N, C-alpha and C positions, 0 to 999 in steps of 0.2 A: 737802540743806537749801538753798532757793534764795538768793542773795544778796539783802541788803536791800535795797529799791526807795526810791528817793527820791519824796515825795509831793508836790505843788504846793498852796500855801496858795489859791492862785487858780485858777482855768480854766487849764491848760496840758496839757503832756505827760510820760508816765511811759514811761521806757525801761527795760524789762526784757527779758533774752535778746536785746538786740539789736533788739527789735520795739518800735515807736513806739506808744502808745496818748494817747488824747485822754482827760482827766480833766475832766467837768463837775461842777460845783457840789459841791466838795470837801468844803465845810462841811455840807452838808445832814445832816440829822440823819436816820439810818435806824432807829435805836433811841434814841428821845430819854430813855426813863426810866436808860438805861444809859450816855447820853451818848456813844453810838455814832456816829459821823460817818460819810459815805461813805469819807473817806480812811483813818479808823480801820479800817474795815470792808476795803479794800483790803489794809491791811496784814496784818489778820488772816488774809483768805484767803493772801495770801503765805506766809504761817507755817504755814497748815494744809495747803497743797498738795500736799506730799509724800503725805500721808495721803487726801486727797480726792481726788485723781486717780489714786490705786492702784483708787479703786470705781467710779469714771467713765469712765477710758481705755477705747477700744473697746466701749464700750455706746453705745445712742441715748439722748440726754440731751432730760429735759424739765425746763425751768426755772419758778419762779414768778416773777413782775416785781412790785416795790413801787416804783413811780415817788417815791411821797412818803412811804415808812417803811411799817413793819410794820403799822400800825395805818390803815393807808387802803386804797384802790382796789389791787386787784391783779389778775392776770391770767396764765393758764398760757402758755407760750411753746413749742410744738413746733418749729415751723418755724424756721429761723434768723433772726434778728434781720438787717433790712437796715437802712444798709449794711454789707455783711460784709468784715472786711479778710481779706487776700489769706492771712494766716495761719490763718485758721481753717478748719478741716477739717471737712466734714459728711458724713453720711450719707444715703443713701434707705431709707425703708421705707414701703412701702404710700401711696406718692405724697407722704408728707411728708419735707421736708429738713430731719434732725437736726444741732444740734451733735455734734461728735465733741470732748469735753474729752480733751485729752491734753496741754496744755501751760501753764505757767503764765499765758504772754499771753493767751490765750485764756480762760482764769480769770477774770482780771483786767478784761478784756474784758466780760466777762458781768458783773463785779461792780460796776462804771461804771452799768450797763446798770439796776443795784438787783434786779439777779437774786439774792434771799435764800435761795432751797431749790434745791437740786442733785438730781432724782430720774432715776437711771437705770435702763435695760432690764435683766429679770435675765438675758439673753443678749447675747452678742458681736455687734459688728457682721459682717453676712452670714453667723450660726450659727441654728440653731433649737434647741439643748441651754441648758439654764440652766448658768448659772457657779457658783451656790451653792442653797441651800433656805432660804426664810425663811418664818416663820408668825409673823403679825401678831398682836398681843393687844390689842384695841381696847376701852377702856372706853367704856360707855355714859354715866356723869355726868362732869363735868368738877369740882373733883377727884375722883380715883378712889384712896382712901387704899389700896386692896386689890391695888393692880396689881403692884406688886414680890412678892405672894404668890402673885398670879396667875403670875407669871413662873417663880417658883420650881416651882411644881405641873407647868408643862410643862416645865421644864427637867428634873426628876425622873423624868418619863414617859421622856422621850429618854434619859438617863442609863441608865433600866432596860432599853432597847433598845439599850444598846451604841453610843448616838449621842454623841458630845461636840459642846457648841453651846456659841456666844456669846448672852449678853443684850446688847442696846443698847437704851437709850433711844430712842424714836422724834424725840425733841426737841419733840414736842407732847405728846401726853396718853398714848400708849401705850409698849408694848414690843414689838421685836421680838425674835425667836429665831433666830440664823443660823449655818447648818450650811455651811461648807465642804465641797464633795465634788469624790470623785475623778474629775477631766476624762476620764481614760481608760477610765471605766465606762461614759461615754454614757449618763447617767440622762435621762432626757425630763421633760417638765411633766407629764405624765399618769401616772407611776410616781410622782414626789413629792406627786402632788395626792393619790393614795392613801393615801400613809402620812400625809400631813396628815389627811386624813379621818379615818383610825383613830386619830391621835392626839388630835384634836378629839371625837370622839365618845365615846372612853374616857375624855376629862377631863369632860365633860359627866355622863357616870352616875355619875362618881365624885363630882363637886361640884356637884351641880344647881343648889346656891344661889349658885355663883360664875360659872358658864361658861354659854354658849350657841353655838349657831351658827345662830342666826337673823340672817338678812342685812338686814331691816328696822331700823333704830335705833328706830323708834316702838314696836316689838313686843317690844324688848329688857327693857323696864324697868330695872332698874339692874345686869342681868347683864354679864359681860364678855364680847364677841365674841371667838371664836378664827378668825380669818380665814387660812384656807388656800387659799383660793379666788385669793386676790391673786397668789398666785405662779403667773404664766401668761406666755405668749407675747406680747409686746407692752406689757404691764403693767408699772409703773413702781413703787417702794418710795421713802422719803427715803433717801439714802446713808448710810452709814457718815459722821462728820465734817461731812455739810451743817449749816449754822446753818438755823434754823428763824423764822419771823415769827411769834414769840412775845414776849411781853412783855419776858422776860428775857433776849432773844438767846440761846435756847438753842440748843445741838451736841447732833446724834443721837451719841451717846457709848456705846461699847462699856464693859460692865462684867465684873468678875469674879462667880462665883456668889456666892462670901463677900461681895462688897459688896450682891448683890440680897439675901441673909440679913438684913442690915442695915437693909434697908427704905430706901434712899436717894429723896429727892426728884427725880424728872427735872430738877427747875427749877433743881439744884445744878451742872448741868452747862451751862458757858455759852460764848461769846465770850472773855470776859475772862480765864477760868479753864482752857479747856481746854488751851493748849500747856503750862502746868507739868504738867499730868495725863500729856501724852502724853510728855514729857520724862522722867516718873517710872516709867512703866508699859508706854511702846511702843504699838503696835497690838495689842491683845488679838486681836482677829481673827488676824491673821497668825500668832499662836503657838499657832493649833490646826490640827492637819493635815489635811489632806482627808479626809473622812469617807467608807468604802464602806458602801454601804446594800443589799447584794445578800441578806442575811441577814433584812432584816426586808421586804423585797418576796417573799420567799418564803416567809414564814412568814402574811405578809396575803393571799396570793392566793385 
């Protein structure tokens, strides 16, 4: 756990891990409804950093910036913001110079720029194979009271295939099913997409009034979209433990399957209570061993 940082009440500097950061507008409200100012946000990021950095380190990072708070104008940031401090590492991919989020100073620098969401690539810097496998369960309406039921069904299908998984709230409206995979097996994005298509097709056949694989939202009605296509080279998804730009300051939070069975509201997990949860439960994703999928790939060929 990083040492507590000292946050100025007026514009000034923040010293963390020997790096000097400028903090601008520390009293600016980023989540007014939760009374979370930028200074509070930086403190929460520092507390979250051991967990958030785990899933952003060695990845190409996209952030979403909200200069005037979660409910105002925003923009995606792929290229590293300028000016760039000398301690910020970067990595090139297809002519884009991405931030390599590998340290607390870099995280707080991004936080000061009002980066409220962190979306890493599915593959490591300089590599082409996925680090994990993720199925995104995306509701077509908000709120969607069936989203945890949907997650439980997908989890049950994976369990029936002898695949252990971890459900996590997206922090927005959906749930993502996260499967750590054995790196030494060298699974490709193509192979994982094939399994994802199999799972999605089976779920739609079994529950046609709940699920769809229709990509166009306007054609889904109220059905829940099983997105197995997002998991691909160069694409991103919300990192575990990233804050989200939602009214309740929600955080993308891994759950237990027992919790999913109780149908929690994704809004229950937010910046003001996430650390208490992590102190009690730890990182649920890290508690699931990497999965081998050879038996599934041989079956669906």
